[in-house]
N, C-alpha and C positions, 0 to 999 in steps of 0.2 A: 628660597623655600627648601624645607627639608622634611624628612619623615623617618619612619622606622622600617628596617628590613623585616618582612613578615616571617622570615625563618629564624633569625637570631636576635632581632631587636636592636641591632646596631644602627646608629644614626646614619642616614644616607641622604644625599642631595637629589632633588627632583631632576630627572634627566639622566641619572647614572644608570647604566645598563646592568651592572653587577654590584653586589655588596662586596666591599673590599675585605670584610672580615671573614665571611663564610663562602663567598662566591655565588650566592643565590642569584638567579636571574630575576631582575626587577621588572615589574610591569607584566609578568606572566600570570594569567588567570589561575587561581588555585581551585582545589576541590570545593564543591559547594557544600560539603558536609564538614570536613575537618580543616580546610584551608591549605593543605599541603599541595605543592606543585608537582608532585610525582604522579602524574596521570599518564598511564600507558597509552600506546597506540590503539588498544582495544576499547578505550574510553573509561576504564576502571582506575580508580585511585589506588596507587600502590601502597598507600599508607593505611587507609581504612577499608578499602575494597568497594567503596560506593561507586556505582555507575553514574557518570556525569550526564546531565541533560544534553540533548542534541536538537538540531533543527528539525528532526523527524518526529519529535514528540507530538506535534500537532501540525499537520500540513493541509492546506486547502488549494485545490486546483480548479480554475474556473475558465470556461469558454463563455461565449455570449449566451448560449442556450443549453449548456451542460456543465456539471460541476461535480467535484468529489471532495470528500473530507476523510482524513485518516488521523486517528488519535491513539495515543499510548494506552489509554484506559486508566483505571484507578489502582490496579494491583500489579501490573507489570513494570519492570524497571526500565524497559525500552520499548520502542515501537518496532515490531518485527514484520508489520504489514507494509505494503507499498502499493501505489496506484500510479497510473499514467493515463493521460487523456489528450487526444489531439483530434484533428479533423482533416479529412482528405476530400477536397471540394465540398460537397454538401453532405458527406457521410461522416458521422461521429464515430470515433474509434476509442474504446476504453479498455483498460486492463486492471484487474485487482489480483494481487498475490499475497499470500499469507505464509510467512516463514514458519517452518516446523521448529518449534521451541526446543525439541530434544536433539536437534542437530546443531553443529557449530556454525556460528555466523549466519543465523537465519535471516537477519535483517539485510545482509549482503545478498543472499540468495533471492529474496523477494524483490529487492530493488533492481538487481541485474535482470531478472526475468521480466519484470514489468517494462523496463526501459527497452530491452531488446525486442520484446514482442510488439510494443506499440510502434516502434520504428519500422519493424518488418511489415506489419500490417499496412501502414501508410505507404510504404514503398511498393508492396505487392499490388495494392489497389490502384496506385498511380500508374503502374505498368500494365493495368488491364486485367489482372487476375480477378476471378469471382471471389466473393467473401469467404466461401468455404475453403477454397484452395489457399487463399491468403492466410486464413486462420491456421490451417495445418502447417504451413511453412513457418508461421510465426511461432507456433508451439515447438516445432522442431529446433529452430534457432535458439529459442529461450531455454529449452532443455539442454542443448549443447553448451550454452553459456553458463548455466548453473553447474553442470557437470564439471566444467573446466575450473571451477572454484575449489574443487577438492584438492587437498594436500596429502602427500604420503603419510601414512601412520595415523590419520584422523578420520573420524566419521565424515560423511559427505554433507555439505550444506544442502538444504532442501526447502522446497516451498510448494504451495498449491498454486493453481492458475485458473482464472476465468476471464473471458474477454467478450466484448460485444462489438459488432459492426452494424450500425443502424443508419439506414438511409434509403431513399427511394421508397419502395413499398414493403421492404423486408428487413428483418433483423436476423443476424447470424450470431449464434453463441458458441463459444468453444470453452471446454473446461477439462481440467485434470485435478482431482482432489475434491475437497468439500467446500470451497468457496462457491457461492451461489449466484445465479441470475434469476430475476423475477420479471414478469410482465405485469404491470399495474395499470389497469384500465378495463375495457370491456373483456370479460372473461379472465380476470386476474389469476395468475398461476405461477408456480415454480417451474422454471425452464430447465433446470439441471437435476440430475440424480447424483447424490453424493457418492464419491469413491471412498466409502468408509463403512465399517461394520455397523449395523444398526444399533446394537446394544452398547458397544463401547466407544463408538465414534473413532476407532483407530483407522488411519488412512490405509487404503489399499492401492492408491496410485498417487504419485507426486513427481515433481521435477527434481533431479539430483543424480549424482554419479552412481548411486546404489539403487536407482529406480527401475533398472532394466529397460526394456523397450517402452518408450512413452507413446501411447496411442490416444490422442485427444478425442473426446466426444464432441460432435458437431451437431447443432440443431438450428435449422433455418425455418422461420415462420413468418406469415403475413398477418399482422394485426387487423382486426375488424374495424378499428377506429383509432383515434389518438389516445395516447397513454404515456407511460414512462417505463423505460428499461432500467432496472436497478441491479447493479452488481454489488456484492458485499462479502466480507469475510464472516467467519462464524461468530465473531465478536458481536455482530448484530443479530444474526438469525438464531443463535442459541437462546436469545430472549424473545425475539419476535419472528417465529418461523412462518406464520400464516400471511398469505398475500393480502388479505383484507385489512389486517392491522397495519401493514406497511403502506397500503394504498391510502388509508385514511390520513396518513401523515404526509405522504409524498405528492399526492395530487393537489392541484389548486395552490401550488406554491412555486416560487422560482426554484430552479435546480439547486442553487447554493443553499437557499433557506431550507429546502427539503432535506438535503444531505446533512446540514447542521442539526436539524431537528431529530433526525433518525439517530445520529451519533449521540446526541444529548439523551435520548430515550434509553439507549444502551448503557450510558454512564449512570443514569438515574436508577436503572434496574440492577446495578451492581458493578458494572464496568470491570468484570473479572479478566477480560481479555482485551487485546488490541481490537479496535473496531474501525473498519474502513467501509465507506459507502460511496458509490458513484451513481449519479442520477443523470440519465439521458432521456429527455423528452422526445417522443416520436410522433410524427404527423402533426407537428405544431409549428412549422416554419423551418427554414433552412438553417443548417448548422454554421457556426462561425468557423473561421479559418485560423484564428490566432489564439494561442494558449498563453494564459497568464498564471504563473505559479506563485502562490503567496504563502511561504512558510511562516509560522508564528510560534512563539513560545507556548508551552502548555498553559492553558487558562486555569 
């Protein structure tokens, strides 16, 4: 069997690694826009400049009773949000981070922060730390990890941060920036205050080498009854900021279905930003201990 080299059109045999005419590497995936194989390490085609799709365009993370969805949205070329979700015994632990688009490699900053923080939270809780102490340590380590991404001569990668530790009778929220946490149930409310200017939404606090001293906000509360802890990036709350509207969608649904519906609402409203939603039911049974991560291509 034979075919044509995608670079020069010369006849090549199936199984050949390189075209004898031009040296093109055969079997290498090309740019989804122009077909060229000159795709750089940053994911951009060196021929046409198009950013290539990645496994982060749409990601779903699911526990037995908690779930999260992160989506690239309809206008951005990549997903700069990240989320992480795990469990420590019967306590659910979740983190959502939103990369600052004006900084370099924001998607790396958000993923680094989310992964570092969720691991630190689980470790601290397992060692007996109280949720507030564990949250402060997790933010400290996440901030250090993001700061370490900075390279000489470039602006520093940056992201926002919000986390939840939900278990027993209490929920502990930690945040830096404008990613939000909501309590949906009896007395639904916003649990966070945005670190941003009210009029322009410019961040006043973030994780990054240029952030100065990072001091997280910590809020612990005891819900009056069962409900849902919702963490989200501004890709959702810019469209649906009110707790009542979010509760109408998130309650009386499985965690994964609730997260999927909320992301879909943001996309249907315009999807101008990346959107990430993490749903943790509270007071409705014990948390699972195993995390299953299901990355999917953009729908």
